[in-house]
N, C-alpha and C positions, 0 to 999 in steps of 0.2 A: 833598326826600325824606329822611325820618328812618329810616334802616335800623336803627341800633342806638342811637338817642338815648334817654337815660333818660326824658325827658319831651317831649311834643309841644309845638311852639311855639304860642302863643296866636294865633288867627286871628279878626280882626274883633271882638275883645273877647268871644269866645264860647268859654270854656275847655271848656264842656260839649260843644259841637259838635266841638271839636278832640279831646277825649277819645274821643268815640264813633268818630271817623274813625280815630284811632290804634289803638283796640281792634279795629276792623273790619279794619284793615290787618294787624295781628298775626294775627287769625283767618284771614284770607285766605292769608297767607304760610304759616301752619301747615298749612292744608288743602292748599295747593299742594305743600308739601314732602312731605306724606303721600301725595299722588298720585304724586309722582316716585319715592318709595321703592317703590311697588308694582310 
């Protein structure tokens, strides 16, 4: 789990896939924090 890692670790030689997962993770965390604030 990369909570505050600067870059996601490469998985199966697919940096694109890892990037999408990392971005999605950030978006999910942001939406979750936004929900908690309400």
